[in-house]
C-alpha positions in Angstrom: 97.1 89.4 73.2 99.5 92.2 71.0 99.7 95.3 72.4 98.0 96.6 69.5 95.1 95.5 70.5 95.5 96.4 74.1 95.8 100.1 73.2 96.1 101.8 70.0 99.6 102.6 68.6 99.5 106.7 68.9 98.2 106.1 72.8 101.1 107.1 74.7 100.9 110.4 72.4 97.1 110.9 72.8 98.3 110.9 76.8 101.5 113.1 77.0 99.5 115.6 77.8 98.1 114.2 80.8 99.3 113.4 84.2 98.3 112.1 87.2 97.0 114.7 89.5 97.2 114.0 93.5 97.9 116.1 96.4 99.5 113.4 98.6 102.9 114.6 99.9 105.1 113.2 97.0 107.3 110.7 99.2 109.9 109.4 96.7 113.6 110.8 97.5 114.6 110.8 93.5 114.4 114.0 91.9 111.3 113.4 89.6 109.0 116.2 87.6 106.7 117.4 90.6 107.4 120.0 92.8 107.6 119.1 96.4 106.9 121.8 99.3 110.1 121.5 101.0 113.4 122.7 99.8 115.5 121.7 97.8 118.0 122.3 94.8 115.9 122.0 91.7 114.9 125.5 89.0 111.8 126.1 90.4 112.9 129.3 92.5 110.8 130.0 95.7 111.3 133.1 97.5 114.6 134.7 99.7 115.8 134.5 103.3 118.8 136.5 105.6 121.8 134.4 105.0 122.6 132.3 108.3 125.8 131.2 109.8 126.2 128.1 107.8 123.8 129.1 104.7 125.6 127.6 101.6 127.5 130.7 99.9 126.8 130.1 96.3 123.0 130.6 96.8 123.7 134.1 98.1 122.2 136.5 95.6 124.3 139.4 94.9 122.9 141.2 93.2 120.3 142.2 96.0 123.4 142.4 98.2 124.3 145.2 95.8 120.9 146.6 96.2 120.8 146.4 100.5 124.1 145.8 101.3 122.4 142.4 103.1 123.0 139.1 102.3 120.3 137.0 101.3 120.0 133.8 99.5 118.0 132.1 97.1 115.1 129.3 97.8 114.3 126.7 95.5 111.5 124.1 95.3 112.9 120.7 95.6 111.8 117.8 92.8 110.9 114.6 93.9 109.6 111.6 91.7 105.6 110.8 92.8 105.7 106.3 93.6 102.4 105.4 92.1 101.3 101.6 92.3 98.7 99.7 90.5 97.4 96.6 91.6 94.8 94.5 89.5 92.2 91.9 90.8 92.7 88.9 89.0 89.9 87.0 90.8 87.5 85.3 88.8 84.5 87.2 88.9 87.3 89.4 86.9 86.6 87.5 84.0 84.3 88.9 81.8 86.2 89.2 77.9 85.1 93.0 77.6 85.4 93.8 81.6 88.8 92.1 82.0 90.1 94.0 78.5 89.3 96.8 79.7 90.8 96.6 83.5 93.7 96.0 81.6 93.6 98.9 79.7 93.3 101.0 82.8 95.9 99.0 83.9 98.5 100.0 80.7 96.7 103.9 80.6 97.6 104.9 84.1 101.1 102.9 84.0 102.0 105.4 81.2 100.8 108.0 82.5 103.3 107.5 85.3 106.2 106.5 83.3 106.0 109.6 81.2 106.0 111.9 83.6 109.6 110.7 85.3 108.0 108.9 88.1 108.7 105.3 89.9 105.7 102.8 88.6 105.1 99.6 90.2 102.5 97.1 89.3 101.0 94.0 90.4 98.0 91.5 89.2 97.2 89.6 92.5 96.6 85.7 91.6 96.8 82.2 93.1 100.9 82.6 92.9 102.5 85.5 93.7 105.4 86.8 91.5 107.4 90.3 91.6 105.9 92.5 90.5 106.6 95.2 87.7 109.1 97.8 88.9 110.0 100.6 87.3 111.4 104.1 86.3 111.1 106.4 82.8 109.5 106.7 79.6 111.4 104.3 78.0 109.5 101.3 79.8 105.7 102.1 78.4 106.3 99.9 76.1 108.3 96.8 78.2 105.1 97.9 80.6 102.4 97.7 78.5 104.0 94.4 76.9 103.5 93.3 80.7 99.6 93.9 81.3 99.5 92.0 77.3 101.1 89.1 78.5 97.9 88.4 81.9 96.6 85.1 82.0 92.8 85.4 82.2 91.7 85.2 85.7 91.6 82.2 87.3 92.2 83.6 90.8 90.3 81.0 93.3 91.1 83.1 96.9 89.8 85.9 97.6 91.8 89.7 96.4 90.9 91.9 99.7 92.1 89.3 101.7 95.2 88.5 99.6 95.7 92.2 98.6 97.8 92.9 100.3 100.8 90.9 100.5 101.8 92.2 97.0 101.9 96.0 97.8 105.2 97.9 98.0 105.1 100.5 101.0 105.2 104.3 100.8 103.4 104.9 97.9 101.8 108.2 96.9 99.1 107.0 95.4 97.9 103.9 95.1 95.4 102.3 92.2 93.3 99.3 93.0 90.9 98.4 89.8 88.6 95.9 91.1 85.3 94.9 90.4 84.6 95.0 93.6 82.1 92.5 93.7 83.5 90.3 97.6 81.4 90.7 100.2 81.7 94.4 102.5 83.4 92.6 105.5 86.6 91.5 102.8 86.8 94.7 101.5 86.2 96.9 105.2 89.3 94.7 106.5 91.5 95.5 103.2 90.0 99.3 103.0 91.4 100.2 106.7 94.4 98.7 106.1 95.3 100.8 103.0 96.4 104.2 104.3 100.2 102.8 105.9 101.0 102.3 102.2 100.0 105.1 100.3 98.2 109.1 100.9 96.4 109.1 98.3 94.3 105.3 96.7 91.6 105.2 94.6 89.3 102.5 93.6 88.6 102.2 89.8 85.6 99.4 89.9 84.5 98.5 86.8 81.1 96.9 85.9 79.3 95.6 82.5 75.8 97.8 82.2 74.8 93.6 82.5 75.7 93.9 86.0 74.4 96.6 86.6 70.9 96.0 85.3 70.8 92.0 84.4 69.0 91.4 80.6 68.5 88.1 81.2 65.3 86.2 80.8 63.2 83.0 81.1 64.6 79.6 83.4 68.4 80.1 83.1 71.1 78.6 85.0 73.0 80.9 86.9 76.4 80.3 87.6 78.7 81.3 90.4 82.0 82.2 88.8 84.4 82.2 92.4 83.0 79.1 93.8 81.7 77.1 90.6 77.7 76.8 92.4 74.9 76.7 90.8 71.2 78.0 90.7 68.2 77.7 88.5 66.3 80.8 88.6 63.4 81.9 86.6 63.6 86.0 86.2 60.8 87.8 86.9 60.8 90.8 87.7 60.3 90.5 91.6 64.0 88.7 90.7 65.3 91.2 88.9 64.3 93.5 91.5 65.6 91.8 94.1 68.9 91.9 92.8 69.0 95.5 92.2 68.2 95.7 95.4 70.9 94.0 96.8 73.2 95.8 94.2 73.0 98.9 95.3 73.0 97.8 99.1 76.7 96.5 98.4 77.3 99.3 96.3 76.1 101.8 99.0 78.0 99.7 101.0 81.3 100.2 99.4 80.8 103.9 99.3 79.7 104.6 103.0 83.2 102.4 103.9 85.3 104.2 101.5 84.4 107.4 103.1 85.1 106.5 106.6 88.5 105.1 105.8 90.0 107.9 103.0 89.8 105.8 99.7 88.1 107.4 96.6 86.1 105.2 94.4 85.0 105.6 91.2 82.6 103.9 88.8 83.4 103.1 84.9 81.7 101.3 83.3 83.5 98.7 81.2 81.5 99.3 77.9 82.1 103.8 77.6 85.1 102.5 76.6 89.2 104.1 78.0 88.7 106.9 76.1 85.6 108.4 77.1 86.4 107.1 81.1 90.0 108.6 80.9 89.2 112.0 79.5 86.3 112.2 80.7 85.5 110.4 84.0 89.1 110.6 85.2 89.0 114.6 84.6 85.9 115.5 86.1 87.3 113.4 89.3 90.3 115.1 89.3 92.7 112.1 89.3 94.1 113.3 86.1 95.3 116.5 84.8 
């Protein structure tokens, strides 16, 4: 897929006014565009304090000394980079064309938000074959990252996403974005969620769904195929069958929300049919995931 088909040519420009919002402690040790709560040597003035032996004499404010006859030094807020990792579910259930394209658009958009703020981005797609993650910093890598996402193969992973995601994660991220449909068992999600806080201070799951998954429109006799296991089942789509499906889906969703709340993970369900502009500029803004 070409990058133009994945996102519009002016997409980076539309995103230029936005950035990732987080209250998590910044973990990067390199200079970035975010003000840390620790004191350092940026140009963002914080306050004064009296000089103590051992302080850098270059920080003495001589204007204050002239007025007070006391030595005070200036304190500045340090600037640190944000480290953001995006991990993408590429199991077969993500293989619906609309869902997969939308998931890649989400990954590209979040990555651009990170890179254009001079923060450090890493990305991995969980696949059967473990490949080196994308790791870059700075706006000059926006095109390279977009191309990386465009070149991703269609989802064919046969193993469990939630059981294998940990091995694809870097340590010490500020924000971790998980892009998945979250259709695997609650037991496997619980195993994953209880481990994620060791890898990032701010964990967010973007649950990608489609309208057909939320409210099936099938009628009559149909053959249902589990894309993960290839198991086939003949079903007569009666109102009772649909009601049972909706009941089970809601149980799964409620259970997932409870698990996320238990482990301090933020969950946002996004419908691929709403489009990337609506999700980014409305849903993520309202959720304060971007600012």
